N, C-alpha and C positions, 0 to 999 in steps of 0.2 A: 514210412517211405520205403518202397522197394527199389532195389538197385538192379543194374544189368546182371550182376552175379545171381541175385535172388531169382530173377526172371529166367535166367538160363537154366539153373538147377530145377526150377519148377517145371519147365518145359521138358527137360530130360527125364524127370520123374514120370511125366505123362507118357513119354516114349518107352519107359521101362528099361533104360540103359544108363550106364555110367558116363561121366564126362571124361574127355581127354584134355588134360591140362598141360600145356607145353611151356617150357622155359627156354628163352634165348636171352643173350646178353645184349643190352642196348649198346650200339656203336661198334659191334664186332662183325667184321674186321675194320669197318669204317662206317660212317653215317649212312651213305647212300646204299651200300650193300645191306646194312642192317634194316633199313626201311623196306628194301625189296624182300628180305627174308621174312620180316614181320607181316607184310601184306599178303604173302603167299600162304600163311599158316591156316586161316579160317577155311579157305577153299579146299585145303588138303585134309581137313577134318579136325582141326583144333577147336574145342568148345570154349576154352578159357585160355588166355595168354598171360603168363608171368614174364615180366620184362625185368631183367637184372639191372640194378643200378651199380655201375662199376665202382670198385673201391680197392684201395691199395693193400688192405689187410683183411681179406675175407676168410676169417678163421674157421668157419664151418664148411667151407667149400673144398672140394678135391682139386687135383691138378688141372683137370679140363676146364672147370669154371674159373679157377684162378687165372689160368693162361688167357682165357677169353676176356676177362676183365682188364688184364694188362694190355692186351692188343687194343681194346677199346680206348683205354686211357692214352696209350701211345698215339692213337689216331685223333686225339683231341676231344674225346667224349667227356662230358660233364653233366651236371644235373640239368642245366638249361637246355642242352641239346637232347637229353633224354626226354624231357617234357615236350620238346619240339617234335620229337619222333612220334610220340603218342598223338600229338595234335595233327600231324600229317596223316597218320594211320586213320584217324577218325574222319578225315575227309571222304574216305571211301568205305568206311565200315562203322556204322552207328550201333551195331548190335553186339559184337563180340566183347565180352568183359576183358578188361586189361588190369592186371594187378602189378604194381611195382614191388619188387622183392630185393632185399639187401640189408644194409646195415645203417644204423642211426647216424653215424658221423657225417655222411654227405648231406643228409636232411638237416641236421643241426647246423652245419656250416652254411647251408643255403638260407636258413632261418625257417623255423617251423610254420609260423603264420604265412609267410610268403610262399613256402612250399605248398601248403594245403590250398591256398588260393590259386596258385598257378597250376597245380596238379588237377584241381577240379575244373579249371578252365580248359585244360588240355584234353580232358575226357578220361582221366584215370578213375577206376572204380573201387580199387581196394589196395591195401598195403600189407606186406609181410615184412616185418623188421625183426630179424632173427636174434638180435642182441639186446632187445628191450624186454625184460621179464614183466609179468603182471604188476609187480611191486613198483614199477616205474610208469604206470598207466597215465599219470598226469602229464608226463613229458610229451607224448604224442598220441597215444591211443584214444584218450577221452576227447581231445580236440579234434581228432580225425573223425570219430564217430559223430560228433556234433556237426561237423562240416559235411556229413553225408556219405563218408567212405565206409566200406566194410574194412574191419581190422581183423586180419586172419592170424590165428595163433598156430604154433606148432606143438604137437604132443609127440612124445617119444616112447620107446619101450620102457623107459625108466620113469615115466609119468604115472604114478600110482593113483589109486582111487581117492586117496586123501588130497593129492595135489591137483587132480583134474578139475574140480569145481573152481579153483583159483585161476587156472589156465583158461577156463571157458567163460569166466564171468563177463568179460567185455568182448568176447569173440563174436564175430558176425560173418556172414557170407558162407564160409565153410571152415571146417577144421582140417588142418594139414597134418596128417599122421606120418611122421618120419619112421619108416619101417625098419631101419637098422640103426645101431649106434655107430657113431663115427662120422666121417666126412662124406660129402656127396660123391656118388659114383663108386663107392668103395667095394660094395658087394651087392648080390642080388637078394631081394626079400623072399622070405618063405611064405607062400600063399596061405598055408594053414595057420601059421602064427598071425598073419595079417588079419585073417577072418575073425579070430578070437579077439584081437585087439580092437577091430572096428566095432564088434558087438559090445565090447566093454565100454567104449567111448559113447556109443549110442544109448547106453543106460543113463548117461549124464546130460545128453543134449539132443535136440531135434535137428540140429544143423547137419548138412551133408558132411561126410567124412571122406576126404581125398587122401590117397596114399602115394608117397613118393620116396625117392632115394633108391637108386640101384636098378630101376626099371629100364631095360634097354631094347627088348624085343617085343614083337607082336604077341608072341606066346606068353611072355611074362605079363604084358599088359592085360591080356585076356584072362589070365588066372587071377590077377588082382581085381579086375572089374567084376568078377563073379560075386564078390562080397563088399566091395567099396562103392561109394557114390562117385568116385572119380579116381583117375590114375594120372599121376604127375610124372612127366619125363623131362629131364633137364640135361644131365651130363651127356647122354647119348646124342642129343640134338646139337649141343655145343661142339661135340667131337665131330659130328658130321660136317659142320661148318668148317672146322679146322682142317679136315681132310680135303676140303675143296680148294684150299689156298695153295699158293706157290710156296716154294721153300723159304721165301723171304716174308711169308705171311700176307701176301697181297691177294685180293680176290681174283677169281677166274670166271669163265662163262658159267661154270657149274655152281658158283657160290649162292646165287639168288634162290636157286631151287634145292639147295643141299639139304636143308632141314625138312622141307616139304615132302621130299621123297620118302624119308623115314616116317614122317607124320601120317602119310597115307596108309602105310603098313600098320602102324600102331592103331590108327583109327579103325581099321578093319578088325583088328584083334579086340578092341574094346567093344565095338558094336556086335561082333560075333558072340561075345561072352554072354550077353543077356539073351540073345536069340536061343542059344543052346540051353541056357538055364530055363527059359520059358518053355521050350519044347520038352525038356525033361519033366518039368512040373506038370505039363499038360498030359 
């Protein structure tokens, strides 16, 4: 069974370019603004959307995403409202893949079976659960795969060739390569190192490899897109949303389009990378 994620990456491969994968936090700064931000992303150039599930203890996230999650929680966002957000998004967009990203606790609290059924009904395509290692696949990964979701794993600079097969065993959709060690948004990735890492991972899998953590500009996105199958941008988009808010954290007229403005520039960078590479090869 092919998913929206599978179809999107197959289409991009035909186009000869990388994907732009965008992360925003569900419910940030409130439900209505979040829906407006979400619905603006595909037209701005997002190929895949990662939607953060707000959580009180996001240990792998930097200050920008932590703050976004807290804003969302303060505005009443929860799992039920996050799935409702996807359901409303699907009313106007049946094609763009949506991946829920976050931590296991909110899913566990909601109930795994209930979560998988409701997420499927809402139109979710994949899951990234950063605190569930492969050794815990029976908790969520295997039931999710059986239910028709892509389960996307993270590989890091410390994931060596001995560990990679274990990480990749039940991975589907794409592999998310965390280009730096540490928390999200902490530093910029080195394109040369990324290229070597992507090549190494591809020795172990035929899945697309998307690279994230630390990508903030069109120039960085272009450099990463030259070797990766996708470029993931999160903290920079979340920060763009924050910058549009009032001092009290309330939305303004600029909030709905805040992330989309940056996505357009990033999309130009990603699309330009493969055109330059193709021209050079020719």
